[in-house]
C-alpha positions in Angstrom: 87.6 91.4 93.5 85.4 94.6 93.3 87.3 97.7 94.0 83.9 99.3 95.0 83.6 96.7 97.8 87.3 96.7 98.7 88.8 100.2 98.6 92.1 98.9 100.0 92.8 97.6 96.4 92.8 101.1 95.0 95.9 102.4 93.4 96.7 106.0 94.4 99.6 108.4 94.2 102.9 106.9 95.2 106.1 108.9 95.6 108.4 106.3 97.3 109.0 104.0 94.3 107.6 100.9 95.9 104.0 99.8 94.9 101.4 100.2 97.6 100.5 96.6 97.8 104.1 95.8 98.4 104.4 98.4 101.1 101.3 97.1 102.8 102.5 93.4 102.8 104.0 91.4 105.6 106.8 90.4 103.1 107.9 94.0 103.0 107.8 94.3 106.8 110.0 91.2 107.0 112.5 92.5 104.4 112.2 96.3 104.3 114.2 98.6 102.0 115.0 102.3 102.5 112.3 104.7 101.3 112.5 108.2 100.2 109.8 110.7 99.1 110.9 111.7 95.7 112.5 115.3 95.5 112.2 116.0 99.3 115.9 115.9 100.1 116.9 117.4 96.8 114.6 120.4 97.4 116.0 121.0 100.9 119.5 119.9 100.5 120.7 122.8 102.7 118.7 121.5 105.7 120.2 118.0 105.5 123.7 119.4 105.0 123.2 121.4 108.1 121.8 118.5 110.0 125.1 116.6 109.3 127.0 119.1 111.4 124.7 118.5 114.5 126.5 117.0 117.6 123.5 115.1 119.1 119.7 114.5 118.6 118.7 117.6 120.6 120.7 119.9 118.4 119.4 118.2 115.3 115.9 118.6 116.4 116.4 122.4 117.1 117.9 122.8 113.6 115.0 121.0 112.0 112.2 122.8 113.9 113.9 126.3 113.3 114.3 125.5 109.5 110.6 124.6 109.0 109.5 127.5 111.1 111.2 129.8 108.7 110.5 127.9 105.5 106.8 127.7 106.1 106.1 130.7 108.4 105.0 128.7 111.3 105.6 131.6 113.8 102.9 134.3 114.3 103.7 137.4 112.3 105.7 140.0 114.4 104.1 142.9 112.7 101.0 141.8 110.9 99.7 143.8 108.0 96.1 143.5 109.1 94.0 141.9 111.9 93.0 139.2 109.5 96.7 138.4 108.9 97.3 138.2 112.7 94.4 135.7 113.1 95.5 133.6 110.0 95.7 129.9 110.7 98.8 128.3 109.4 98.6 124.6 109.3 101.8 122.9 110.8 103.1 119.5 111.3 103.4 120.0 115.0 99.7 121.0 115.3 98.8 117.9 113.4 100.9 115.6 115.7 99.5 117.3 118.8 96.0 116.9 117.5 96.6 113.2 116.6 97.6 112.6 120.1 94.2 113.9 121.3 92.0 112.2 118.6 93.4 110.4 115.6 89.9 110.4 114.0 89.5 114.2 113.9 90.1 116.3 111.0 93.9 116.6 111.5 94.0 112.9 111.6 92.3 112.8 108.2 95.0 115.1 106.8 97.7 112.7 108.1 96.0 109.7 106.7 95.6 111.6 103.5 99.3 112.3 103.3 100.1 108.6 103.7 97.5 107.9 100.9 99.1 110.5 98.7 102.9 109.6 99.3 102.8 105.9 100.0 99.6 104.9 98.0 97.9 103.2 101.0 94.3 103.9 101.4 93.0 104.1 105.1 90.6 101.5 106.3 89.2 103.5 109.3 88.2 107.1 110.1 85.5 107.5 112.7 84.1 104.3 111.1 85.2 101.5 108.9 85.9 102.7 105.4 84.5 99.9 103.4 82.2 100.1 100.4 82.6 103.3 98.4 80.8 105.7 98.2 79.4 105.8 101.8 78.8 108.5 104.5 82.1 107.4 106.3 84.1 107.9 103.0 82.5 111.3 102.3 83.3 112.5 105.8 86.9 111.4 105.5 87.4 113.0 102.1 85.9 116.2 103.3 88.0 116.4 106.4 91.3 115.5 104.7 90.8 118.4 102.2 89.5 120.9 104.7 91.4 124.2 104.3 91.7 124.7 108.1 94.3 121.9 108.3 95.2 121.2 104.7 97.0 124.5 103.9 100.4 126.0 104.1 102.0 123.2 102.0 101.2 120.8 104.8 102.1 117.7 102.8 105.5 119.1 102.1 105.9 119.7 105.8 105.0 116.1 106.5 107.4 115.0 103.7 110.2 116.7 105.5 109.1 115.2 108.9 109.4 111.7 107.4 112.7 112.3 105.8 114.1 113.8 109.0 112.9 110.9 111.0 114.5 108.5 108.6 117.8 110.5 108.7 117.7 110.6 112.6 117.1 106.9 112.8 120.2 106.2 110.7 122.3 108.9 112.4 121.5 108.4 116.1 120.2 104.8 116.1 117.7 105.2 119.0 116.5 101.7 118.6 120.0 100.1 118.0 121.4 98.5 115.0 118.4 96.4 114.0 116.1 97.4 111.1 113.0 96.8 113.3 111.7 97.9 116.6 109.3 95.8 118.9 106.2 97.8 119.6 102.7 97.3 121.2 99.3 98.3 120.1 96.1 98.1 122.1 92.8 97.8 120.1 89.1 96.9 120.4 87.2 94.9 117.9 90.3 93.0 116.9 88.3 90.4 115.0 87.5 93.0 112.4 91.2 93.4 111.6 92.3 89.8 111.4 93.4 88.7 107.9 94.9 85.3 108.8 94.6 83.2 112.0 92.0 83.0 114.7 91.5 84.7 118.0 91.3 82.7 121.1 92.7 82.2 124.6 96.5 82.6 125.1 98.9 84.1 122.7 97.9 83.9 119.1 100.0 84.6 116.0 97.9 86.5 113.5 98.1 88.7 110.4 96.2 91.9 110.9 95.3 94.8 108.6 96.1 98.1 110.4 95.1 101.5 109.3 97.4 103.3 106.9 98.8 105.4 109.8 98.7 103.9 113.3 100.0 104.6 116.8 102.1 102.1 118.7 103.4 102.2 122.2 106.9 101.3 123.3 105.8 99.6 126.5 103.1 97.0 127.0 101.7 98.9 130.0 101.1 102.0 127.7 99.3 100.0 125.1 97.0 98.2 127.7 95.0 101.5 128.2 93.7 101.5 124.5 91.9 98.3 124.0 90.8 94.8 125.0 93.5 93.2 122.8 97.3 93.7 122.8 99.2 93.3 119.6 103.0 92.9 119.6 104.6 93.6 116.3 108.1 94.0 114.8 107.8 97.3 113.0 110.4 98.2 110.3 112.1 101.5 111.0 111.6 102.6 107.4 107.8 102.9 108.3 108.3 105.2 111.1 107.1 108.8 110.9 107.6 109.8 114.5 109.0 108.5 117.7 109.6 109.8 121.2 112.8 112.1 121.3 112.6 112.9 117.6 111.3 116.5 118.2 111.8 118.4 121.4 108.5 120.4 121.2 105.9 117.7 120.6 103.9 116.5 123.6 103.7 112.9 122.2 107.2 112.5 123.5 105.9 112.0 127.0 103.5 109.2 126.1 105.9 106.8 124.4 103.8 107.1 121.2 105.3 105.9 117.9 103.6 106.8 114.5 104.1 104.2 111.7 102.8 103.5 108.3 100.3 100.6 108.5 99.2 97.8 106.2 99.3 94.1 107.1 101.4 93.1 110.0 102.3 89.7 111.6 101.5 90.1 115.3 101.2 88.1 118.6 97.8 88.9 120.0 96.6 88.4 123.5 93.9 89.7 125.8 94.9 92.9 127.7 
């Protein structure tokens, strides 16, 4: 298989100790194992020790947001040294999540997909257009946007590392989806035929294997997913692949939309017309 023709076969940086082709497989989804971004919890041991003292999810969220605000200077300077310092743009995980909710194919979305590529080794397959043969205009645009200094500054990957580790900590501590290691989610998409890896589309409910982007949005309710495409995909998503879910953070507007962000790859789904 040509790596030029099939960029999804590339090997990239992986900081979770599980090869990218395994993480992207349906076998991993069926039998997930806990994932940790190497060094993140060790470097911020004080945060996770503090989180253990929290009484509920709301208090833990406030602790997390406050810690990252201090650690990465996310609040505007109270007494800026110069006008340029007052105007300085500090990239933050909250701004990226908010921008993703508006347009996942914008420059902030490219940074998020680049973070997944860097930490989990999974190359995206779509950003404004399908990312197929390399090089191509679509690939150049994605690579420029994921490295743009407007959104890729202020240790943004380290902020996202902490968001992922906090999400996984909260899932184990508060169990918002119960005791199961999976959560049933919905995704509405167009051009479903382009993503089918195994199986065939047709009338009624179809069991398929589809290739999703390296970071994807899911909905908790079918009614929410119906707004986003001609096809509805129903998947069992392993909790270890979640980056964000409603209720995780108290200051992110995605909470009101029931949107869940998850690491992608190949998924077994039940597909039907919306």
